[in-house]
C-alpha positions in Angstrom: 13.8 103.0 97.9 17.4 101.5 98.7 20.1 103.0 100.5 23.4 102.9 98.5 26.9 103.1 100.0 29.7 104.4 98.2 33.3 103.8 99.2 36.3 106.0 98.6 40.5 105.2 98.1 42.0 103.1 98.8 38.8 101.2 100.0 36.2 98.5 98.7 32.9 98.0 99.5 33.9 96.5 102.9 34.7 99.5 104.3 31.1 100.1 105.3 30.9 96.7 106.9 30.9 98.3 110.2 28.6 100.9 109.7 26.0 98.2 108.1 26.2 95.9 111.5 24.3 99.1 113.2 22.0 99.8 110.8 18.2 98.4 111.1 17.1 98.6 107.8 17.8 96.1 105.5 17.6 97.4 101.8 21.0 98.7 101.9 23.8 98.0 99.3 27.5 99.1 99.0 28.9 99.0 95.7 32.4 98.2 94.7 33.5 101.2 92.0 35.2 99.9 89.0 39.2 98.8 89.6 38.4 99.0 93.4 37.3 95.1 94.0 35.1 95.4 90.7 36.2 94.6 87.1 36.6 97.7 85.0 34.4 98.0 81.9 36.0 97.7 78.5 37.6 100.9 77.5 37.1 102.6 81.2 39.6 105.1 81.8 39.2 105.7 85.8 38.7 109.3 85.3 36.0 111.3 87.8 34.0 112.0 85.1 33.8 108.1 84.2 32.9 107.3 87.8 30.3 109.7 88.1 28.6 108.6 84.7 28.9 105.0 85.9 27.5 105.9 89.1 24.6 107.4 87.2 24.3 104.7 84.7 23.6 102.2 87.6 21.7 103.9 89.5 19.2 104.7 86.4 18.8 100.7 86.4 17.3 100.9 89.8 14.6 102.8 88.7 13.5 105.0 91.8 15.3 107.5 94.0 17.8 106.4 96.5 19.3 107.4 99.6 22.8 108.1 98.4 25.8 107.9 100.8 29.6 108.4 100.3 32.9 108.5 102.0 36.2 110.2 100.5 35.9 109.6 96.9 32.4 108.4 97.6 31.4 111.6 98.8 32.6 113.4 95.8 31.4 111.3 93.4 28.0 110.9 94.9 27.4 114.8 95.7 28.5 115.3 92.0 25.5 112.7 91.0 23.2 114.3 93.3 24.3 117.7 91.6 24.1 116.7 88.0 20.8 114.2 88.5 18.8 115.3 90.9 16.0 112.8 90.3 17.9 109.7 91.0 18.4 111.1 94.9 16.3 111.0 97.7 18.4 112.1 100.0 22.4 112.7 100.1 25.2 112.1 102.8 28.4 112.5 102.7 31.6 113.2 104.4 35.8 113.9 104.4 35.5 114.5 100.6 36.4 118.2 99.8 35.0 119.9 97.0 36.3 123.0 96.9 38.6 125.3 94.7 40.2 126.6 97.9 41.2 122.7 98.8 44.8 121.9 98.3 45.2 118.2 97.5 47.1 116.3 100.2 50.6 115.2 99.7 50.3 111.7 98.7 47.3 112.9 96.3 50.5 114.8 94.6 52.8 112.0 94.7 49.9 110.3 92.6 49.1 113.1 90.3 52.9 113.2 89.3 53.4 110.5 86.5 56.4 109.9 87.6 56.6 109.7 91.3 52.8 107.9 91.2 54.1 105.5 89.3 57.3 104.9 91.5 55.1 104.9 94.7 52.6 102.2 93.5 55.8 100.1 92.1 57.1 100.1 95.4 54.3 99.9 97.8 54.4 97.1 100.2 51.3 95.8 101.9 52.6 96.2 105.3 54.1 99.7 104.7 51.1 101.0 103.6 49.0 99.7 106.5 51.5 101.3 109.2 50.9 104.6 107.4 47.3 104.3 107.6 47.9 103.3 111.3 50.0 106.1 112.4 49.1 108.8 110.1 45.1 108.2 110.2 44.6 106.3 113.2 43.0 103.2 111.0 42.5 100.3 114.1 45.4 97.7 113.0 42.7 94.9 111.7 41.1 97.3 109.4 44.3 98.7 107.9 45.5 95.2 107.3 41.7 94.0 105.7 42.2 97.2 103.4 45.8 97.2 102.3 45.0 93.2 101.5 42.5 94.5 98.6 45.2 97.0 97.2 45.9 95.0 94.0 47.1 96.1 90.4 44.2 97.5 88.9 43.4 99.4 92.3 46.6 100.8 91.9 46.2 102.2 88.1 42.6 103.1 89.2 43.9 105.3 92.0 46.7 106.8 89.9 44.2 107.7 86.7 41.6 108.9 88.8 43.7 111.4 90.9 45.2 112.4 87.9 42.1 113.3 86.2 41.2 115.4 89.5 44.1 118.0 90.0 41.3 120.5 89.5 38.5 118.6 90.6 37.4 121.6 93.3 37.0 124.3 90.9 35.5 122.4 88.1 32.8 120.4 90.4 31.9 123.2 93.3 29.8 125.3 91.1 27.4 122.4 90.4 27.0 121.6 94.0 24.5 124.3 94.1 22.3 122.2 91.7 21.8 119.3 94.7 17.9 119.3 95.6 18.2 116.3 97.7 18.0 116.9 101.8 21.7 116.6 102.6 23.8 115.8 105.5 27.8 115.9 106.1 29.7 113.8 108.6 33.3 114.4 108.8 36.1 113.1 110.9 37.3 116.5 112.5 40.6 115.5 112.9 41.1 114.5 109.4 44.8 115.8 108.4 44.1 115.2 104.6 40.5 116.6 104.3 40.7 119.4 106.9 37.6 119.8 109.0 36.8 123.5 107.9 35.6 121.8 104.6 33.1 120.1 106.3 31.2 123.1 106.5 32.1 124.6 103.2 30.2 121.8 101.8 27.5 122.0 103.8 27.0 125.6 103.0 27.4 124.8 99.3 24.6 122.0 99.1 22.5 123.9 101.9 22.6 120.7 104.3 20.5 120.4 106.9 22.9 119.5 109.3 27.0 119.1 109.1 27.9 116.9 112.1 31.4 116.3 113.3 32.8 113.3 114.9 36.2 113.3 117.3 38.0 110.8 114.7 40.4 111.0 111.9 39.5 110.6 107.9 37.7 107.2 108.4 34.9 107.8 110.8 33.2 104.8 108.8 35.7 102.7 110.6 36.3 104.6 113.9 32.6 105.5 114.7 30.4 103.3 112.9 27.7 103.1 115.4 27.7 107.0 115.4 27.5 107.1 111.7 24.9 104.5 111.4 22.8 106.3 113.9 23.3 109.7 112.0 22.3 108.1 108.7 19.3 106.6 110.5 18.1 109.6 111.8 18.6 111.7 108.4 16.9 108.7 106.5 13.6 108.6 108.8 13.4 112.5 108.8 12.5 112.1 105.4 10.6 108.7 104.8 7.5 110.4 103.5 9.7 112.6 100.9 
């Protein structure tokens, strides 16, 4: 019964490295989403629906329910999967990924959703400029920001644009299904996140009837800023449901 960790944007499986160093269990896998360090299948359009279906297909191949965890878009997508296919998920945990009709996309998301401005942003993007934005705007440690932007390649840029353009109304479209989640849920959230405000941690917690909503004193990336705390939170959550 493995634990599966799913990253967000603009990340790869590497975003979980710090958390994984603090975990005691060994049956933990961090997956790359298509276009984010992994090839996109033929015909894959990088929409939110296609990512959810891709996750469902891969989880089905495991053959038993998993402990599913997501951050940022990983939170959004795994919550969707746990809502649509509760049979695939033993426990769920996620953070800093709002799923609410009341959530207003952050300014950069709106740029990416615009077909002209988004394309221009990606064409003009420089690794150092992006790293500087992550460091100053989101308090990502310098070395981790540099590592993150090093993997932002052409397929990832294209995938980001297509994902966000498919998700203009994601909150209103996907929020109602959250009530179908049956797995014991945990919400963890960087409380100083300027893009995904902490009020949406409580809202997500209510929507899925979460056992706990934990707010950490950090920005958008608790998995990078508070990896030991996130690992401890997850292990306590998993241990509570070992017999489930």
